[in-house]
C-alpha positions in Angstrom: -24.8 11.9 8.0 -26.0 8.6 6.6 -24.3 6.8 3.7 -25.7 7.8 0.3 -25.4 4.3 -1.0 -28.8 2.7 -1.7 -29.8 -0.6 -3.1 -32.2 -1.1 -6.0 -35.6 -1.9 -4.5 -36.4 -4.3 -7.2 -33.6 -6.6 -6.4 -34.8 -9.5 -4.2 -33.2 -10.5 -0.9 -31.7 -14.0 -1.3 -30.1 -16.5 1.1 -26.7 -18.0 0.3 -23.9 -20.0 1.9 -20.6 -18.2 1.6 -17.7 -20.3 0.4 -14.6 -18.1 0.4 -13.2 -14.6 0.3 -12.2 -12.8 -2.9 -9.2 -10.5 -3.4 -11.3 -7.5 -2.3 -12.4 -9.1 1.0 -15.9 -10.0 -0.2 -17.6 -13.3 0.5 -18.0 -15.5 -2.5 -21.1 -17.7 -3.0 -22.7 -19.5 -5.9 -26.4 -19.2 -6.5 -28.3 -20.6 -9.5 -25.1 -20.9 -11.6 -23.9 -17.3 -10.8 -21.0 -16.1 -8.7 -22.1 -13.7 -6.0 -19.6 -11.3 -4.4 -21.1 -10.3 -1.1 -19.8 -7.3 0.8 -19.7 -8.0 4.6 -20.0 -11.8 4.4 -17.4 -14.3 5.6 -16.6 -17.9 4.6 -18.8 -20.6 6.1 -21.6 -18.1 6.9 -25.2 -18.3 5.8 -26.4 -14.8 4.9 -29.2 -12.9 3.3 -28.0 -10.6 0.6 -29.3 -8.0 -1.9 -27.7 -7.4 -5.2 -26.3 -4.0 -6.0 -25.0 -4.8 -9.5 -26.3 -7.6 -11.7 -24.5 -9.1 -14.7 -25.2 -12.3 -16.7 -22.6 -14.5 -14.9 -22.0 -12.7 -11.6 -23.5 -10.2 -9.1 -22.1 -7.8 -6.5 -24.2 -7.7 -3.4 -24.4 -6.4 0.2 -25.1 -8.5 3.3 -28.6 -7.7 4.7 -28.5 -10.2 7.5 -26.2 -12.9 8.9 -28.2 -16.0 9.6 -25.3 -18.2 10.7 -22.2 -16.3 11.6 -18.6 -17.6 11.3 -16.8 -18.4 14.5 -14.1 -16.0 13.1 -16.5 -13.0 12.9 -15.6 -10.3 15.4 -17.1 -6.9 16.3 -15.3 -4.2 14.3 -13.3 -1.7 16.5 -14.2 1.3 14.3 -17.8 2.6 14.5 -17.5 3.7 10.9 -16.7 0.3 9.5 -19.1 -0.8 6.8 -19.8 2.8 5.7 -16.2 4.0 5.4 -14.3 2.4 2.5 -10.9 2.5 4.2 -11.1 -1.0 5.6 -12.7 -4.2 4.3 -12.0 -6.9 7.0 -12.4 -5.5 10.5 -15.3 -8.0 11.0 -12.8 -10.9 10.5 -10.5 -12.1 13.3 -7.0 -10.6 12.8 -5.2 -13.9 12.6 -7.8 -15.2 10.2 -7.2 -12.1 8.0 -3.5 -13.0 7.7 -4.3 -16.7 7.0 -6.8 -15.7 4.3 -4.1 -13.5 2.6 -1.6 -16.4 2.7 -4.2 -18.7 1.1 -4.8 -16.1 -1.6 -1.1 -15.9 -2.4 -0.9 -19.7 -2.7 -4.0 -19.8 -4.9 -2.7 -17.1 -7.2 0.7 -18.7 -7.5 -0.9 -21.9 -8.6 -3.9 -20.7 -10.7 -2.1 -17.8 -12.4 1.6 -18.8 -12.5 1.2 -22.6 -12.4 3.9 -22.7 -9.6 4.1 -23.8 -6.0 6.6 -22.6 -3.5 8.9 -25.3 -2.1 8.1 -23.8 1.3 5.6 -21.2 2.6 7.2 -18.7 5.0 5.6 -17.7 8.3 3.5 -14.5 7.6 4.9 -11.2 8.7 2.5 -9.2 10.8 2.6 -6.6 13.5 0.3 -3.9 15.2 -3.3 -4.2 14.0 -4.2 -0.6 14.8 -2.7 2.9 14.5 -0.2 1.7 11.9 -0.8 3.9 8.9 1.8 6.7 8.7 0.8 7.9 5.2 -2.7 8.5 3.9 -4.7 10.5 1.5 -7.8 12.0 3.0 -10.7 13.3 0.8 -12.3 16.6 1.6 -15.8 17.7 0.7 -17.8 20.9 1.6 -21.6 20.2 2.0 -23.3 23.5 1.4 -26.8 22.4 2.6 -25.4 21.5 6.0 -22.6 24.1 5.9 -20.2 21.3 6.9 -16.9 19.9 5.7 -16.3 16.2 5.6 -12.7 14.9 5.9 -12.0 11.2 5.6 -11.9 8.3 3.1 -14.5 7.5 0.5 -17.6 5.7 1.4 -17.5 2.0 0.5 -18.2 1.5 -3.2 -19.2 5.2 -3.8 -17.4 8.4 -4.7 -18.8 10.2 -1.7 -16.7 11.2 1.3 -17.5 9.2 4.5 -18.7 11.2 7.5 -16.2 10.1 10.1 -14.8 11.6 13.3 -11.8 9.4 13.7 -9.9 6.5 12.2 -8.5 3.5 14.1 -5.8 2.6 11.6 -4.3 6.1 11.7 -2.0 7.1 14.6 -4.1 8.5 17.4 -2.5 12.0 16.9 -3.7 12.0 13.3 -7.1 10.5 14.0 -7.7 13.2 16.5 -7.1 15.9 13.8 -10.1 14.9 11.6 -12.8 16.9 13.5 -10.5 19.9 14.0 -9.7 19.8 10.3 -13.4 19.8 9.5 -14.0 22.8 11.8 -11.0 24.8 10.4 -11.7 24.2 6.7 -15.4 25.2 6.9 -14.3 28.7 8.1 -12.1 29.2 5.0 -12.9 31.0 1.8 -11.5 28.0 -0.2 -13.6 25.4 1.8 -15.0 24.1 -1.5 -11.7 24.2 -3.3 -9.7 21.8 -1.1 -10.3 18.2 -2.5 -7.7 16.3 -0.5 -5.1 16.3 2.3 -2.0 14.2 2.1 -0.8 13.0 5.5 2.8 12.1 6.1 4.1 11.1 9.6 7.8 11.0 10.2 9.8 10.3 13.3 10.2 14.0 14.1 7.5 15.7 12.1 3.9 15.5 10.8 3.1 17.2 7.5 -0.3 17.8 6.0 -0.3 18.7 2.3 -3.5 20.6 1.4 -4.5 20.4 -2.3 -5.8 23.9 -3.0 -7.5 24.9 -6.2 -8.0 28.6 -5.5 -5.9 31.4 -4.0 -5.8 31.7 -0.2 -7.0 34.9 1.5 -5.1 36.4 4.4 -7.7 35.0 6.8 -7.2 31.5 5.3 -3.5 31.8 5.8 -4.1 32.9 9.4 -6.3 29.8 10.0 -3.5 27.5 8.6 -0.9 29.1 10.9 -3.1 28.8 13.9 -3.9 25.2 13.2 -0.2 24.3 12.7 0.8 26.0 16.0 -2.1 24.5 18.0 -1.6 20.9 16.8 2.2 21.0 16.2 2.1 20.0 12.6 3.4 21.4 9.4 1.1 22.8 6.7 2.3 22.3 3.1 0.3 23.3 0.0 -0.1 21.9 -3.6 -1.8 24.2 -6.1 -1.2 22.1 -9.3 1.1 19.2 -10.1 3.5 17.6 -7.7 6.1 20.2 -8.6 4.0 22.8 -6.8 4.2 21.0 -3.4 5.9 23.3 -0.9 6.0 24.1 2.8 3.7 26.9 3.9 4.1 27.1 7.7 6.3 26.8 9.6 9.2 27.1 7.3 11.8 26.0 9.8 10.1 22.8 11.0 12.1 19.5 11.3 12.3 17.4 8.1 10.3 14.2 7.6 12.5 11.1 8.0 12.4 7.5 9.1 15.2 5.3 10.4 16.2 1.6 10.3 18.2 1.2 13.5 19.1 -2.4 12.7 21.1 -1.1 9.7 22.1 2.3 11.2 20.3 4.1 8.5 18.2 7.3 8.3 16.1 8.3 5.3 14.8 11.9 4.7 11.7 12.2 2.5 9.2 14.7 1.2 5.5 14.2 2.1 4.4 13.1 -1.4 7.3 10.8 -2.0 6.6 7.0 -1.8 7.5 5.4 1.5 6.0 2.3 3.2 2.9 3.3 5.2 3.7 0.9 8.0 7.1 1.6 9.6 6.8 -1.3 12.0 6.3 -3.9 9.3 8.8 -2.2 7.0 11.6 -3.0 9.5 10.6 -6.7 9.8 10.2 -7.0 6.0 13.7 -5.6 5.5 15.2 -8.0 8.0 13.6 -11.0 6.2 14.6 -9.7 2.7 18.2 -9.2 3.8 18.2 -12.7 5.3 16.9 -14.2 2.1 19.2 -12.2 -0.1 22.2 -13.0 2.1 24.3 -10.2 0.5 28.1 -10.7 0.9 31.0 -8.3 0.7 32.3 -8.1 -2.8 29.1 -9.2 -4.5 27.4 -7.0 -7.2 23.7 -6.7 -6.5 20.9 -5.0 -8.4 17.9 -3.4 -6.7 15.2 -2.8 -9.3 12.4 -0.4 -8.6 14.5 0.9 -5.8 12.5 4.0 -4.9 14.4 6.1 -2.3 16.7 3.2 -1.5 14.7 1.4 1.2 16.4 -1.9 0.3 19.4 -0.5 -1.5 21.2 0.9 1.5 20.7 -2.1 3.8 22.2 -4.2 1.0 25.1 -1.8 0.8 25.7 -2.1 4.6 26.7 -5.7 3.9 29.7 -4.5 1.9 28.2 -5.4 -1.5 28.3 -3.1 -4.4 24.7 -2.1 -5.4 23.0 -0.6 -8.4 19.6 0.9 -7.7 17.3 1.6 -10.6 14.1 3.6 -10.4 11.8 5.3 -12.9 11.1 8.5 -11.0 13.9 11.1 -11.1 12.8 12.7 -7.8 13.2 9.3 -6.0 16.6 8.7 -7.6 17.7 12.1 -6.3 16.4 11.3 -2.9 18.2 7.9 -2.9 21.5 9.6 -3.7 20.9 12.1 -0.9 20.3 9.2 1.6 23.3 7.3 0.4 25.5 10.3 1.0 23.9 11.0 4.4 24.6 7.5 5.5 28.1 7.3 4.2 27.4 4.8 1.5 27.8 6.9 -1.6 30.9 4.9 -2.7 29.1 1.6 -2.5 25.9 2.4 -4.4 25.0 3.8 -7.8 21.5 5.0 -8.7 20.2 5.3 -12.3 16.9 6.5 -13.6 15.3 4.0 -16.0 11.8 2.9 -17.1 12.0 -0.7 -16.1 8.6 -1.4 -17.8 10.5 -1.0 -21.1 13.3 -3.4 -20.2 14.8 -5.4 -23.1 17.3 -8.2 -23.2 19.8 -5.9 -24.8 19.4 -3.2 -22.1 19.6 -5.8 -19.3 22.8 -7.4 -20.6 24.2 -3.9 -21.0 24.0 -3.5 -17.2 26.4 -6.4 -16.7 26.3 -9.5 -14.5 24.9 -9.4 -11.0 25.3 -12.0 -8.3 21.8 -11.3 -6.9 18.7 -9.2 -7.6 16.1 -7.6 -5.4 12.9 -6.6 -7.1 10.2 -4.4 -5.5 7.9 -3.3 -8.3 4.5 -1.4 -8.1 1.3 -3.3 -8.6 1.9 -3.9 -12.3 4.8 -6.2 -11.4 8.1 -6.8 -13.3 7.1 -8.7 -16.4 9.3 -6.9 -18.8 12.3 -7.2 -16.5 12.0 -11.0 -15.8 11.1 -11.6 -19.5 14.3 -10.0 -20.5 16.3 -12.8 -18.9 17.5 -15.5 -21.4 15.8 -18.9 -21.4 19.1 -20.7 -21.5 20.4 -19.5 -18.1 23.4 -18.0 -19.8 22.9 -14.7 -18.0 21.2 -13.6 -14.8 21.5 -13.7 -11.0 21.8 -16.9 -9.1 19.4 -15.6 -6.4 16.5 -13.2 -6.6 14.3 -11.8 -3.8 11.0 -10.4 -5.1 8.9 -8.1 -2.9 5.4 -7.7 -4.3 2.3 -5.5 -3.5 0.1 -7.6 -5.9 0.0 -11.4 -5.6 -1.5 -11.7 -9.1 1.4 -10.1 -10.8 3.9 -11.8 -8.6 2.3 -15.1 -9.6 2.4 -14.2 -13.3 6.1 -13.2 -13.0 6.9 -16.4 -11.0 5.4 -18.4 -13.8 7.8 -16.8 -16.2 10.8 -17.3 -13.9 10.1 -20.9 -13.1 8.5 -22.2 -16.3 10.7 -20.3 -18.8 13.8 -19.0 -17.2 15.1 -21.9 -15.2 14.5 -20.7 -11.6 13.0 -22.5 -8.6 10.5 -20.8 -6.3 12.2 -21.7 -3.1 9.9 -19.8 -0.7 7.1 -17.3 -0.5 5.0 -15.7 2.2 2.7 -12.7 2.9 3.5 -9.4 4.6 0.5 -7.9 6.3 1.5 -4.3 5.6 -2.2 -3.1 5.6 -4.2 -4.8 8.4 -8.0 -4.9 8.0 -7.7 -4.2 4.3 -7.7 -6.7 1.4 -4.3 -5.5 0.2 -1.8 -8.3 0.1 2.0 -7.7 0.2 4.3 -10.7 -0.2 7.9 -11.8 -0.6 9.4 -14.6 -2.6 12.8 -16.2 -3.1 13.9 -17.6 -6.4 17.2 -19.5 -7.1 18.7 -21.0 -10.2 
């Protein structure tokens, strides 16, 4: 099945020299005073492109032909690349992907935050393929072809890509895509399953099927057969997250991941947030702990702590740790993990909306020797803004783990230009190879 995306025939095909990459992995060129964002183009290439969206000062476009390729252009491993929207950079050499993300971080720190790191850390990177242990797959029944598509969205469209496998998913999960299509098309609810949440643990694989209509006995039999044949667990979700529950088998092993370096094990439910790349998570934690340098007897705060991914390794040092998180389900999971790992006496977890932090609330928490911050994409502006400008209160050291270089840069500007901190070091974490997503880590000191 071909991609449904089409270009407007009236838009001319134009030649341009590509200067750089933007934050979405598109080539950036300037033509007749306009900025052109070109999908599929790389820096230092000469390409022919056709606009897909035209505005007064910029255009979005698609590469039609590469006239002069970059020496960093490579053949994508996945045959669906370019049509499937799951990856943006498979055509760029893996090492060059990491370098581009590092440059993007440096540019954002300077242009957004008006700060420069005293040193740039070596990038953290790991396996380029089969790394993604959590994913959300779209499902679409196509009546005209009596087929079900299971995969990610097509690039820049709401349609589901017609794929038979995925190179960034573990091979065992990639191999399920076609069997899933073949199973769902036999079900009475084939047009009422919009998505499948995939969660891979160390001892279990769970597929959560979002189901909008009641299952028939035949549907239930198909689920059981599929689970037995492929040794996975089927869970269902009929409405909100509170309806997520196991369907079959009911006695399967729990999802969990471990951090052997810290002798820790974390149970989790399939829809709870965990890092998608377990290999990089372990390296990231090692670097964060080295940067934080937690000591026995210190009091340390872990803001946006989730299920305690950083909190428990900090506690292993002997420090006393307060973890704060906005989701009650994750706070409960963090408490469970602390007890499971024998750390309940060293950690405290509180539910709090950290986006509503004020100076009064922050000072009410008391003094901390160090902070670790791991916010979502919106960053931690309210939290860092709540620190006093006169350095009378706040940690001496802060490790900031970010999934958005723009909000990290904004918050770094506040910390350095208003709150009396130095940006000692920063670097990227390539948590999502072949995508434009940039994770990073930064160290601030008073």
